C-alpha positions in Angstrom: -14.0 -20.2 10.7 -13.1 -16.8 11.9 -15.4 -13.9 11.4 -13.9 -10.9 9.5 -15.6 -7.6 10.4 -16.8 -5.4 7.5 -14.1 -2.8 8.5 -11.4 -5.4 8.3 -12.8 -6.8 5.0 -12.7 -3.3 3.6 -9.1 -2.8 4.8 -8.0 -6.1 3.3 -9.5 -5.0 0.0 -7.8 -1.6 0.2 -4.4 -3.3 1.0 -4.8 -5.7 -1.9 -5.9 -2.9 -4.3 -2.8 -0.8 -3.3 -0.5 -3.9 -3.6 -1.8 -4.5 -7.1 -1.7 -0.8 -8.2 1.7 -0.1 -6.8 3.2 -3.3 -8.2 1.8 -2.8 -11.7 2.7 0.9 -11.7 6.2 0.3 -10.6 7.0 -2.6 -12.9 5.0 -1.2 -15.9 4.6 2.6 -15.9 7.8 3.5 -13.9 10.1 1.1 -15.7 8.8 2.3 -19.1 9.3 6.0 -18.3 12.6 5.7 -16.5 14.3 8.8 -15.2 12.9 10.1 -11.9 10.3 7.2 -11.9 13.1 4.7 -11.4 15.3 6.7 -9.0 16.4 4.1 -6.4 14.8 5.8 -3.4 11.5 6.1 -5.2 11.5 2.6 -6.6 12.5 1.1 -3.3 9.7 3.0 -1.6 7.2 1.6 -4.1 8.4 -1.9 -3.5 8.2 -1.5 0.3 4.7 -0.3 -0.2 3.8 -3.3 -2.3 5.2 -5.7 0.3 3.7 -4.1 3.4 0.3 -3.9 1.8 0.5 -7.6 0.9 1.8 -8.5 4.4 -0.9 -6.5 6.2 -3.7 -8.1 4.1 -2.2 -11.5 4.9 -2.0 -10.8 8.6 -5.6 -9.8 8.7 -6.7 -12.8 6.6 -4.9 -15.2 9.0 -6.4 -13.5 12.0 -3.3 -12.6 13.9 -3.5 -9.6 16.3 -0.1 -8.6 14.9 -2.1 -7.0 12.0 -2.3 -3.9 14.2 1.5 -3.5 13.9 1.7 -4.1 10.2 -1.3 -1.9 9.5 0.4 1.0 11.4 3.5 0.6 9.4 1.5 0.1 6.2 -0.3 3.4 6.7 3.0 5.2 7.2 4.6 3.7 4.1 1.5 4.3 2.0 1.5 7.9 3.0 5.1 8.3 2.0 4.6 6.5 -1.2 1.5 8.6 -2.1 3.5 11.8 -1.4 6.5 10.6 -3.5 4.3 9.4 -6.4 2.5 12.8 -6.3 5.9 14.6 -6.3 7.1 12.7 -9.4 3.7 13.0 -11.1 1.7 11.1 -13.6 0.8 8.4 -11.1 -2.6 9.5 -9.8 -4.1 6.0 -9.5 -1.2 4.9 -7.3 -1.5 8.0 -5.2 -5.2 7.4 -4.6 -4.8 3.7 -3.9 -2.0 4.5 -1.3 -4.2 7.1 0.4 -7.2 4.8 0.6 -5.1 2.1 2.0 -3.4 4.4 4.6 -6.8 5.7 5.8 -8.1 2.2 6.2 -5.0 0.8 7.9 -4.9 3.7 10.3 -8.4 2.7 11.5 -7.3 -1.0 11.8 -4.2 -0.1 13.8 -6.2 2.0 16.3 
């Protein structure tokens, strides 16, 4: 069985937390509020964030070195998602989850 470092375990947890938070925020909060919360560009960005977080966690869990590439992209998308959620407002938990994930993924990508 492969050994997962504490830093990688922390990154996997941050990715899965962001995945969960963004998915539930988009499909719950944003769809209920409508308006700017469901503008196509914003909603697509949230869905991209959901998917790259899930993929990055998966790549780390299966132990492929390709996780460095997905983590780099994950950090970039999470930063964009955090900024857009902050711009729209009323999504603080999503903003924080995205920022934590981005920081952790930036370390994994290094």
